[in-house]
C-alpha positions in Angstrom: 124.1 5.0 93.2 121.6 6.7 90.9 119.8 8.3 93.9 123.1 9.6 95.2 123.9 11.1 91.7 120.5 12.7 91.5 120.8 14.2 95.0 124.2 15.7 94.1 122.8 17.1 90.8 120.0 18.8 92.8 122.6 20.2 95.2 124.5 21.6 92.2 121.2 22.9 90.8 121.6 20.9 87.6 118.1 19.7 88.1 115.2 21.3 90.0 114.3 18.3 92.1 115.1 14.7 92.6 112.5 12.5 90.8 110.8 9.8 92.7 112.3 6.4 91.8 110.2 3.2 92.3 112.2 0.1 92.7 111.2 -3.0 90.9 109.6 -5.8 92.9 112.3 -8.0 94.4 114.8 -5.1 94.6 114.0 -4.3 98.3 116.5 -6.5 100.1 115.4 -7.5 103.6 117.6 -6.0 106.3 118.9 -8.5 108.8 118.2 -7.8 112.4 120.0 -9.7 115.1 117.5 -11.2 117.7 118.2 -11.3 121.4 118.4 -15.1 121.3 121.0 -15.1 118.6 123.0 -12.2 120.0 124.5 -14.2 122.9 125.5 -17.1 120.7 127.0 -14.8 118.1 129.0 -12.7 120.5 130.3 -15.8 122.3 131.7 -17.2 119.0 133.8 -14.0 118.2 137.4 -13.1 119.0 137.8 -10.7 121.9 138.4 -7.7 119.7 135.5 -8.4 117.4 133.3 -9.1 120.4 134.0 -5.7 121.7 133.5 -4.1 118.3 130.2 -5.9 117.7 128.9 -5.1 121.2 129.6 -1.4 120.7 128.0 -1.4 117.3 124.9 -3.0 118.8 124.6 -0.5 121.6 125.5 2.7 119.7 124.5 2.3 116.1 127.9 3.5 114.9 128.9 2.8 111.4 132.0 0.6 111.2 134.0 3.5 109.7 133.0 5.7 112.6 134.1 3.1 115.2 137.5 2.3 113.8 138.4 6.1 113.7 137.0 6.7 117.3 139.6 8.3 119.5 139.8 8.6 123.3 139.4 12.4 123.0 135.9 11.6 121.7 134.9 9.5 124.7 133.4 10.9 127.9 133.0 8.0 130.4 131.5 10.1 133.1 128.1 11.9 132.8 128.2 15.6 132.1 126.4 18.0 134.5 122.7 17.2 134.5 123.1 14.0 132.4 122.7 10.4 133.4 125.1 8.7 131.1 128.6 9.2 129.7 128.7 9.7 125.9 130.9 9.4 122.9 131.2 12.0 120.1 131.2 11.2 116.4 133.1 14.0 114.7 131.7 15.6 111.5 134.8 14.5 109.6 134.1 10.8 110.4 130.4 11.0 109.9 128.7 10.0 106.6 126.3 12.9 107.0 129.2 15.3 107.9 127.4 16.2 111.1 128.7 15.6 114.6 126.6 13.8 117.1 126.7 12.6 120.7 125.6 9.1 121.6 124.9 8.1 125.3 126.8 5.1 126.6 125.0 2.0 127.8 126.4 0.1 130.8 127.8 -2.6 128.5 129.7 0.0 126.3 130.9 1.8 129.4 132.4 -1.4 130.7 134.1 -2.3 127.4 135.6 1.2 127.1 136.8 1.1 130.7 138.5 -2.3 130.1 140.2 -0.9 127.0 141.4 2.3 128.5 145.1 1.5 128.8 146.0 4.8 127.1 144.5 8.3 127.4 145.1 9.2 123.8 144.9 7.6 120.3 142.5 5.2 118.8 140.0 3.3 121.1 140.1 0.2 118.9 143.3 -0.9 117.3 145.0 -4.0 116.0 148.4 -5.6 116.6 151.2 -3.1 117.3 148.7 -0.3 117.8 147.9 -0.2 114.1 144.4 0.9 113.0 141.8 -1.8 112.5 141.0 -2.6 108.9 137.3 -2.8 108.1 138.0 -5.6 105.6 139.7 -7.7 108.3 136.7 -7.3 110.6 134.3 -8.1 107.8 136.2 -11.3 107.1 136.3 -12.4 110.8 132.5 -11.7 111.0 131.9 -13.7 107.8 133.8 -16.8 109.2 131.7 -16.7 112.3 128.5 -16.3 110.4 129.4 -19.3 108.3 130.3 -21.4 111.3 127.0 -20.5 113.0 125.1 -21.1 109.7 123.5 -17.6 109.8 122.1 -15.9 106.7 124.5 -14.3 104.2 122.7 -11.0 104.5 123.9 -10.7 108.1 126.8 -8.3 107.8 128.5 -6.1 110.4 126.4 -3.2 109.2 123.4 -5.2 110.3 124.3 -4.5 113.8 123.6 -0.8 113.1 120.2 -1.7 111.7 119.6 -3.8 114.8 120.3 -0.8 117.0 117.8 1.3 115.0 115.2 -1.4 115.2 115.6 -1.7 119.0 115.2 2.0 119.4 112.0 1.8 117.4 110.7 -1.1 119.5 111.6 0.9 122.7 109.3 3.7 121.5 111.9 6.2 120.3 110.5 8.7 117.8 111.9 9.2 114.4 113.7 12.5 115.2 115.5 10.9 118.2 116.6 8.0 116.0 117.8 10.4 113.4 119.9 12.3 116.0 121.4 9.1 117.5 122.1 7.3 114.2 123.3 10.4 112.3 120.8 10.1 109.4 120.7 13.0 106.9 116.9 13.1 106.9 114.1 11.9 109.2 112.7 9.9 106.2 115.5 7.3 106.7 114.8 7.1 110.4 111.0 6.6 110.0 111.5 3.0 108.7 112.6 2.0 112.3 109.4 3.4 113.9 106.5 1.0 114.1 104.2 2.2 116.8 101.9 -0.4 118.4 98.2 0.2 118.7 98.7 0.7 122.4 101.4 3.4 121.7 99.0 5.2 119.4 96.2 5.2 121.9 98.5 6.4 124.7 99.6 9.3 122.4 96.0 10.3 121.8 95.2 10.0 125.5 98.1 12.3 126.4 97.1 14.8 123.7 93.5 14.8 124.8 94.4 15.3 128.5 96.8 18.1 127.7 94.6 20.1 125.5 91.4 19.5 127.5 93.2 21.1 130.4 94.4 23.9 128.2 91.0 24.7 126.7 89.4 24.8 130.2 92.1 27.2 131.4 91.7 29.5 128.4 87.9 29.6 128.7 88.1 30.5 132.3 90.5 33.3 131.6 88.3 34.7 128.9 85.2 34.5 131.1 86.9 36.3 133.9 88.1 39.1 131.6 84.5 39.5 130.2 83.1 39.8 133.7 85.6 42.5 134.5 84.7 44.4 131.4 80.9 44.2 132.2 81.4 45.3 135.7 
């Protein structure tokens, strides 16, 4: 809360810059990440609607508020020209960062959306009688399942978004790609999901060396040729 207030004060030019705040030891709460082994057990224990919601959160990194306001107008099930996957659009008005973004669809999310597409308009996810889903109700359903499975209390629905980010990092996504997909306001937030392995670092150095070695050779040859022409 204090950080948010300070950032707003900077935006309003009440202060010149946001001071660096160092949290006390023990204040950095561990973020729960759902493992692949637990994922199947967790999803199997959910109600059909919450299972669809959780699966989409896992594969898109949507915030829960973004998911419950998602409309069919924001969904493109078929790939656009030159693309491989369909996508969904998070509108700026529904995004925490107030910036729109597109998120490609996985095969699992595409199948879920296809199965739910009884209507062409309106909300994608809704409750009884077509009423909007309440985030508090979804949180309560999740909490009951978590308790039944004896999972840690720090496993909340928002943890599925963190799981998405962690999986992107494990897959080798760079911080800027993660920022775009998750809708972070700065790349600093996205960097916590990036943990390059020693092999990944070596591959990056190898690609850079190969690229610039070829470039230097070409540049030198060009210069030598030009010098020869001048001398002749």
